[in-house]
C-alpha positions as CSV (number, residue, x, y, z in Angstrom):
1,X,-0.1,0.1,-0.2
2,X,2.8,2.4,0.8
3,X,4.4,1.9,-2.6
4,X,1.1,2.5,-4.5
5,X,0.6,5.8,-2.6
6,X,3.8,7.0,-3.2
7,X,3.8,6.5,-6.9
8,X,0.3,8.2,-7.2
9,X,1.6,11.3,-5.2
10,X,4.2,12.0,-7.3
11,X,2.4,13.5,-10.1
12,X,3.7,16.9,-11.0
13,X,0.8,19.0,-11.0
14,X,-0.1,17.7,-7.6
15,X,3.2,18.3,-6.2
16,X,3.3,22.0,-7.1
17,X,-0.2,22.5,-5.9
18,X,0.6,21.0,-2.6
19,X,4.0,22.3,-1.9
20,X,4.1,25.7,-4.1
21,X,3.6,29.2,-2.6
22,X,0.4,31.1,-3.6
23,X,0.8,34.3,-5.9
24,X,1.2,37.8,-4.4
25,X,-0.9,40.3,-6.3
26,X,-0.6,43.2,-4.0
27,X,2.5,44.8,-6.1
28,X,1.1,43.6,-9.5
29,X,3.9,41.2,-9.7
30,X,4.4,37.3,-9.1
31,X,5.9,36.1,-5.9
32,X,8.6,34.3,-8.0
33,X,9.8,34.8,-11.3
34,X,10.1,32.2,-14.0
35,X,13.8,31.0,-13.3
36,X,13.1,30.9,-9.8
37,X,9.9,28.7,-10.4
38,X,11.6,26.4,-12.6
39,X,14.2,25.6,-10.0
40,X,11.8,24.9,-7.7
41,X,9.7,22.4,-9.8
42,X,13.1,20.7,-10.7
43,X,14.0,20.4,-6.9
44,X,10.4,19.0,-6.3
45,X,10.4,16.7,-8.9
46,X,13.6,15.3,-7.7
47,X,12.4,15.1,-4.4
48,X,9.5,12.9,-5.4
49,X,11.7,10.5,-7.4
50,X,14.3,10.0,-4.5
51,X,11.3,9.5,-2.1
52,X,9.7,6.9,-4.3
53,X,13.2,5.1,-4.8
54,X,13.6,4.8,-1.0
55,X,10.2,3.5,-0.5
56,X,10.8,0.8,-3.0
57,X,14.2,-0.1,-1.2
58,X,12.2,-0.5,2.1
59,X,9.7,-2.7,0.5
60,X,12.2,-4.8,-1.0
61,X,14.2,-5.4,2.3
62,X,11.0,-6.1,3.8
63,X,10.0,-8.6,1.4
64,X,13.6,-10.3,1.5
65,X,13.6,-10.3,5.5
66,X,10.2,-11.9,5.2
67,X,11.3,-14.9,3.0
68,X,14.4,-15.4,5.1
69,X,12.2,-15.8,8.3
70,X,9.7,-18.2,6.5
71,X,12.7,-20.4,5.3
72,X,14.4,-20.5,8.4
73,X,11.1,-21.4,10.4
74,X,10.4,-24.3,7.7
75,X,13.9,-25.5,7.9
76,X,13.7,-25.5,11.8
77,X,10.2,-27.2,12.0
78,X,11.4,-29.9,9.4
79,X,14.8,-30.7,11.4
80,X,12.7,-31.0,14.7
81,X,10.4,-33.3,12.9
82,X,13.0,-35.6,11.5
83,X,14.7,-35.8,14.9
84,X,11.7,-37.3,16.9
85,X,12.1,-41.0,16.8
86,X,9.0,-43.1,17.0
87,X,10.1,-46.2,18.7
88,X,6.5,-46.9,19.8
89,X,5.9,-48.2,16.4
90,X,3.4,-45.9,15.5
91,X,3.9,-44.4,11.9
92,X,5.3,-40.8,11.3
93,X,2.5,-38.8,9.5
94,X,3.4,-36.8,6.5
95,X,1.6,-33.8,5.0
96,X,-1.4,-34.7,2.6
97,X,-0.3,-32.4,0.0
98,X,1.3,-33.9,-3.4
99,X,3.8,-31.0,-3.5
100,X,6.9,-31.3,-1.1
101,X,7.7,-28.7,1.4
102,X,10.5,-26.4,-0.4
103,X,12.8,-24.9,1.7
104,X,15.9,-23.3,-0.3
105,X,19.4,-22.8,0.8
106,X,20.7,-19.9,-1.3
107,X,23.6,-19.5,1.0
108,X,27.0,-19.2,-0.9
109,X,29.3,-19.9,1.9
110,X,30.9,-23.4,2.5
111,X,30.3,-26.6,0.3
112,X,27.1,-27.9,-0.8
113,X,25.2,-30.1,1.5
114,X,25.3,-33.8,1.0
115,X,22.8,-35.1,-1.7
116,X,19.3,-36.2,-0.2
117,X,18.8,-39.6,0.6
118,X,16.0,-42.2,1.5
119,X,14.7,-41.4,5.1
120,X,16.3,-43.9,7.5
121,X,13.0,-45.3,9.1
122,X,11.9,-49.0,9.1
123,X,8.4,-50.1,8.0
124,X,6.6,-53.4,8.6
125,X,3.2,-54.5,8.0
126,X,1.0,-57.4,9.5
127,X,-2.4,-57.9,10.7
128,X,-1.5,-57.2,14.1
129,X,1.4,-54.9,15.8
130,X,3.9,-57.4,16.5
131,X,6.0,-55.2,18.6
132,X,3.9,-52.9,20.2
133,X,0.4,-54.7,20.5
134,X,-2.7,-53.0,21.4
135,X,-5.0,-54.5,24.3
136,X,-7.1,-56.1,21.6
137,X,-4.1,-57.8,19.8
138,X,-2.4,-61.2,20.6
139,X,0.2,-60.6,23.4
140,X,3.7,-59.5,22.6
141,X,6.0,-62.7,22.2
142,X,9.7,-62.2,21.6
143,X,10.0,-65.9,20.8
144,X,7.7,-65.7,17.8
145,X,9.7,-66.3,14.7
146,X,8.3,-63.2,13.0
147,X,8.5,-60.9,16.1
148,X,12.2,-62.0,16.7
149,X,13.1,-61.6,13.0
150,X,11.6,-57.9,13.0
151,X,13.4,-57.1,16.4
152,X,16.7,-58.6,14.7
153,X,16.1,-56.2,11.6
154,X,15.7,-53.2,14.0
155,X,18.8,-54.1,15.8
156,X,21.0,-54.7,12.7
157,X,19.9,-51.2,11.1
158,X,20.3,-49.2,14.3
159,X,23.9,-50.6,14.7
160,X,24.7,-50.0,10.9
161,X,23.1,-46.3,10.7
162,X,24.8,-45.2,13.8
163,X,28.1,-46.3,12.4
164,X,27.5,-45.2,9.0
165,X,26.2,-41.6,9.4
166,X,25.6,-38.3,11.6
167,X,21.9,-38.6,11.0
168,X,21.2,-40.6,14.1
169,X,23.2,-40.1,17.1
170,X,25.1,-42.5,19.3
171,X,22.0,-43.5,21.7
172,X,19.2,-42.2,19.2
173,X,16.6,-44.7,18.3
174,X,15.8,-45.7,14.8
175,X,12.4,-44.8,13.6
176,X,10.1,-47.8,13.2
177,X,6.8,-47.6,11.4
178,X,4.7,-50.9,12.3
179,X,1.4,-50.8,10.6
180,X,-1.4,-53.1,11.5
181,X,-4.6,-53.2,9.8
182,X,-6.2,-50.5,11.7
183,X,-3.4,-48.0,11.3
184,X,-3.1,-49.0,7.8
185,X,-6.5,-47.5,7.0
186,X,-5.4,-44.2,8.2
187,X,-2.5,-44.0,6.0
188,X,-4.4,-45.2,3.0
189,X,-6.9,-42.7,3.4
190,X,-4.3,-39.9,3.4
191,X,-2.4,-41.5,0.4
192,X,-5.4,-42.5,-1.8
193,X,-8.7,-42.4,-0.3
194,X,-10.3,-44.3,-3.1
195,X,-8.2,-47.6,-1.9
196,X,-9.9,-47.4,1.3
197,X,-12.8,-49.5,0.4
198,X,-10.7,-52.0,-1.3
199,X,-8.3,-52.4,1.6
200,X,-11.4,-53.2,3.7
201,X,-12.8,-55.8,1.6
202,X,-9.6,-57.5,0.4
203,X,-9.5,-60.9,1.6
204,X,-5.9,-61.9,0.7
205,X,-3.6,-60.5,3.6
206,X,-0.6,-60.1,1.3
207,X,-2.8,-57.8,-1.1
208,X,-3.8,-55.7,1.8
209,X,-0.1,-55.5,2.7
210,X,0.7,-54.5,-0.9
211,X,-1.9,-51.2,-0.5
212,X,-0.8,-50.2,2.9
213,X,3.0,-50.4,1.9
214,X,2.9,-48.3,-1.0
215,X,0.6,-45.7,0.8
216,X,3.2,-45.6,3.8
217,X,6.5,-45.2,1.4
218,X,4.5,-42.6,-0.7
219,X,3.5,-40.4,2.2
220,X,6.5,-40.6,4.4
221,X,9.3,-42.8,2.4
222,X,11.8,-45.4,4.1
223,X,12.8,-48.9,4.0
224,X,9.9,-51.4,3.9
225,X,10.6,-55.0,4.8
226,X,8.1,-57.8,4.8
227,X,8.3,-59.5,8.3
228,X,9.7,-62.9,7.0
229,X,13.0,-61.3,5.2
230,X,15.9,-62.2,7.3
231,X,18.8,-59.6,7.1
232,X,22.1,-60.9,6.5
233,X,23.9,-57.5,6.0
234,X,22.3,-54.0,6.0
235,X,22.3,-52.4,2.6
236,X,24.0,-49.2,1.7
237,X,22.0,-48.2,-1.4
238,X,24.5,-45.5,-2.2
239,X,27.1,-48.3,-2.9
240,X,25.3,-50.1,-5.3
241,X,26.1,-49.8,-9.1
242,X,23.5,-48.3,-11.6
243,X,21.3,-51.2,-12.7
244,X,22.1,-53.1,-15.8
245,X,19.3,-53.0,-18.6
246,X,18.6,-56.7,-18.3
247,X,17.0,-57.7,-15.0
248,X,18.2,-61.5,-15.0
249,X,19.8,-62.3,-11.7
250,X,22.4,-64.7,-12.6
251,X,23.3,-62.3,-15.6
252,X,23.7,-59.6,-13.2
253,X,25.8,-61.8,-10.7
254,X,28.1,-62.8,-13.5
255,X,28.5,-59.1,-14.7
256,X,29.3,-58.0,-11.0
257,X,32.1,-60.9,-10.4
258,X,33.5,-60.5,-13.9
259,X,35.8,-58.2,-15.4
260,X,33.2,-56.0,-16.7
261,X,33.5,-52.2,-15.9
262,X,31.4,-51.2,-12.9
263,X,28.7,-48.7,-13.5
264,X,29.6,-46.7,-10.2
265,X,27.4,-43.9,-9.8
266,X,28.1,-40.4,-9.4
267,X,27.5,-37.9,-6.5
268,X,24.4,-36.6,-8.5
269,X,22.9,-39.9,-9.2
270,X,21.6,-40.4,-5.7
271,X,19.0,-43.3,-4.9
272,X,15.5,-42.5,-4.8
273,X,13.9,-45.8,-5.2
274,X,14.8,-49.3,-4.5
275,X,13.5,-52.9,-4.7
276,X,14.1,-56.6,-5.9
277,X,13.7,-58.5,-9.1
278,X,12.8,-62.2,-8.5
279,X,13.6,-65.2,-10.8
280,X,11.3,-64.1,-13.6
281,X,12.5,-60.5,-13.7
282,X,9.3,-59.4,-12.0
283,X,9.3,-57.0,-8.8
284,X,9.3,-58.7,-5.6
285,X,8.4,-55.9,-3.0
286,X,9.4,-57.9,0.1
287,X,12.0,-55.2,0.5
288,X,11.4,-51.6,-1.2
289,X,12.9,-48.3,-0.2
290,X,11.5,-45.0,-1.4
291,X,11.9,-41.2,-1.0
292,X,8.4,-39.5,0.1
293,X,6.1,-38.4,-2.8
294,X,7.6,-40.5,-5.3
295,X,6.1,-40.2,-8.7
296,X,6.4,-44.1,-9.1
297,X,4.7,-44.7,-5.9
298,X,1.9,-42.1,-6.9
299,X,1.4,-43.6,-10.3
300,X,1.3,-47.1,-8.6
301,X,-1.4,-46.1,-6.3
302,X,-3.5,-44.9,-9.3
303,X,-3.0,-48.3,-11.0
304,X,-4.3,-50.0,-7.9
305,X,-7.3,-47.9,-8.0
306,X,-7.7,-49.1,-11.5
307,X,-7.1,-52.6,-10.5
308,X,-10.1,-52.8,-8.2
309,X,-12.2,-50.6,-10.5
310,X,-11.8,-53.4,-13.2
311,X,-10.1,-50.8,-15.6
312,X,-6.5,-51.5,-15.1
313,X,-5.9,-52.5,-18.8
314,X,-7.5,-49.3,-19.8
315,X,-5.4,-47.1,-17.3
316,X,-1.9,-48.3,-18.6
317,X,0.1,-46.8,-21.4
318,X,-0.2,-48.5,-24.7
319,X,3.2,-50.0,-24.9
320,X,3.0,-51.7,-21.6
321,X,-0.4,-53.3,-22.7
322,X,1.2,-54.4,-25.9
323,X,4.1,-55.8,-23.9
324,X,2.5,-57.5,-20.9
325,X,-1.0,-58.7,-22.7
326,X,1.3,-61.0,-25.0
327,X,4.1,-61.5,-22.7
328,X,4.8,-63.6,-19.9
329,X,3.8,-60.7,-17.4
330,X,0.2,-60.7,-18.3
331,X,-2.1,-57.9,-17.0
332,X,-3.8,-59.2,-13.8
333,X,-7.7,-58.6,-13.3
334,X,-9.6,-59.3,-9.9
335,X,-10.8,-62.7,-11.4
336,X,-7.3,-63.7,-12.7
337,X,-4.7,-62.4,-11.0
338,X,-2.3,-64.1,-13.4
339,X,0.2,-65.2,-10.8
340,X,0.5,-61.5,-9.8
341,X,0.1,-60.0,-6.4
342,X,-1.3,-56.5,-7.1
343,X,1.4,-54.4,-5.4
344,X,4.4,-55.8,-7.5
345,X,2.7,-55.5,-10.8
346,X,1.3,-52.0,-10.4
347,X,4.8,-50.9,-9.1
348,X,6.5,-52.4,-11.9
349,X,3.8,-50.8,-14.4
350,X,4.4,-47.6,-12.7
351,X,8.1,-47.7,-13.0
352,X,8.3,-48.5,-16.5
353,X,5.4,-45.8,-17.2
354,X,7.1,-42.9,-15.4
355,X,8.7,-40.7,-17.9
356,X,12.3,-39.2,-17.7
357,X,10.5,-35.7,-17.5
358,X,8.8,-36.8,-14.4
359,X,11.7,-38.4,-12.8
360,X,13.6,-35.3,-13.3
361,X,11.2,-32.9,-12.3
362,X,11.0,-34.8,-9.0
363,X,14.7,-34.9,-8.6
364,X,14.8,-31.1,-9.2
365,X,12.3,-30.7,-6.4
366,X,14.1,-32.8,-4.1
367,X,17.4,-31.0,-4.7
368,X,15.9,-27.6,-3.9
369,X,14.1,-28.9,-0.9
370,X,17.3,-29.9,0.5
371,X,19.2,-27.0,-0.7
372,X,21.5,-29.3,-2.7
373,X,22.8,-28.1,-6.1
374,X,26.0,-29.2,-7.9
375,X,27.4,-28.0,-11.1
376,X,29.4,-31.1,-11.8
377,X,28.3,-33.0,-14.9
378,X,26.1,-36.2,-14.0
379,X,27.9,-39.4,-14.2
380,X,26.3,-41.7,-16.9
381,X,24.1,-38.8,-18.5
382,X,23.3,-41.0,-21.2
383,X,21.4,-43.7,-18.9
384,X,17.6,-43.0,-18.4
385,X,16.7,-41.2,-15.2
386,X,14.8,-44.3,-13.9
387,X,18.2,-46.4,-14.0
388,X,20.3,-43.4,-12.6
389,X,18.0,-42.6,-9.5
390,X,16.8,-46.3,-9.0
391,X,18.6,-49.5,-7.6
392,X,17.7,-53.1,-7.4
393,X,18.6,-56.2,-5.8
394,X,18.2,-59.5,-7.4
395,X,16.8,-62.8,-5.9
396,X,18.6,-66.0,-6.6
397,X,19.0,-69.4,-5.0
398,X,22.2,-70.4,-3.1
399,X,21.9,-73.7,-4.7
400,X,21.4,-72.4,-8.3
401,X,24.0,-74.0,-10.6
402,X,25.1,-70.7,-11.7
403,X,25.9,-69.6,-8.3
404,X,27.7,-72.9,-7.7
405,X,29.6,-72.9,-10.8
406,X,31.0,-69.3,-10.0
407,X,32.1,-70.3,-6.5
408,X,30.4,-67.5,-4.6
409,X,29.0,-66.7,-1.1
410,X,30.6,-70.0,0.3
411,X,30.4,-68.3,3.5
412,X,26.7,-67.8,3.5
413,X,24.9,-70.7,5.1
414,X,22.1,-72.6,3.5
415,X,18.8,-71.4,5.2
416,X,17.7,-75.0,5.5
417,X,21.2,-76.5,6.8
418,X,19.6,-77.8,9.9
419,X,16.3,-79.1,8.3
420,X,15.2,-82.6,8.2
421,X,13.5,-81.9,4.9
422,X,14.7,-79.4,2.4
423,X,13.0,-76.4,1.4
424,X,13.9,-74.8,-1.9
425,X,12.6,-71.5,-0.8
426,X,14.6,-71.3,2.5
427,X,17.7,-70.7,0.5
428,X,16.7,-67.8,-1.7
429,X,18.6,-64.7,-1.1
430,X,18.6,-61.0,-2.4
431,X,22.1,-59.8,-3.7
432,X,23.5,-56.6,-5.1
433,X,26.8,-56.7,-6.9
434,X,28.6,-59.5,-5.4
435,X,27.1,-59.3,-1.9
436,X,24.2,-61.1,0.0
437,X,21.8,-58.8,1.8
438,X,18.9,-60.5,3.0
439,X,17.4,-64.1,2.8
440,X,14.0,-63.7,0.8
441,X,12.1,-66.1,3.7
442,X,13.2,-66.3,7.4
443,X,12.7,-69.7,9.2
444,X,9.1,-69.5,10.3
445,X,7.4,-68.3,7.0
446,X,5.0,-70.2,5.0
447,X,7.5,-71.8,2.6
448,X,10.2,-72.0,5.3
449,X,8.4,-73.6,8.2
450,X,10.1,-74.1,11.7
451,X,8.3,-77.5,11.9
452,X,11.0,-78.8,9.4
453,X,13.9,-77.7,11.8
454,X,15.8,-80.8,13.1
455,X,15.7,-79.8,16.6
């Protein structure tokens, strides 16, 4: 308002009328002669211009001060929230807006901050909360195979993250989000309300987990684990190579252990999404990690809606329909799942359907939010964005003939070594590069039952 008034008040006629002296007719002469009056007018005009400039400067300074204060407040709130661990197993709740909260760091002093990374929080789902049950849930039992496995995963990552970064203090608890059927509904409502009805009426527990997992990862990001995945070694996603174009597990193992040049990512190629390829080259979401509000997760939720509304084929891009309808993936429907779980298929389809432009737009928003910028040329810039900003593990059996012939992982014991009857799936592992990170199924799972243990 002050700026507009100053502009309107600088009209020359108004200034002369307000500030000029009246004529003196008593002597028949004007009070001032023409040269004097011209000098007066010039002075008044100059004064008006200088006053206007001063007002503009004041407004500009106030605007800049306001923006700086807002940025500092936003940054402070975000840092406070990120330092609040939730060791009672209740999920952190993120904003329901699709747009990330942007707080830019425009300081030119000192080096750029480190690139952003997937939030260090662990996510689990189950019908009941195993580690912090409510009064209506089954009682806590540390000897239950699944409960013990979850606690072991938390302990291993607590130790790993304490030793590999400054984000967690020495005695700080890792953030855990354990979602039961009840708390899943709240998460799904915030992420994609159209899936609430589907979740409520879904009969298959693993399909319910698919919906809940995708919703939680989309809202808050983090590391999701099935309760029967057994950790061998905590994974550092930033150490994995940019994925090869071929998702075949054995081919990738040969590539990692051979003489081929490794595709080591650069500083700008940070990880935003990670999961596992199974034997058939399909997604295995038993382990999935992602940054919040990822466009692939958003699209996967939309495809889930289409699946439950019986219009998934119409929702998919034409090239995916052409590939899957006549290939070995097949497009699942409510009546015929084609051997798919809804989550892995929709995530895979979303990964393939998300364009480079959508990936890059998301990356830029994340970089801006974290105040990170780099003028360095991106490593492997000729690779597609979904390969530069994603990492994958691969599932294979320790007893696979190809693994045996390569002579790797001799120090990794068979999962059913102590079993009276051998169970093929007990020996499935998830690897990246030449390292084994997880067993796909821990003892006690449906395909690796504890009843088969000798003692």
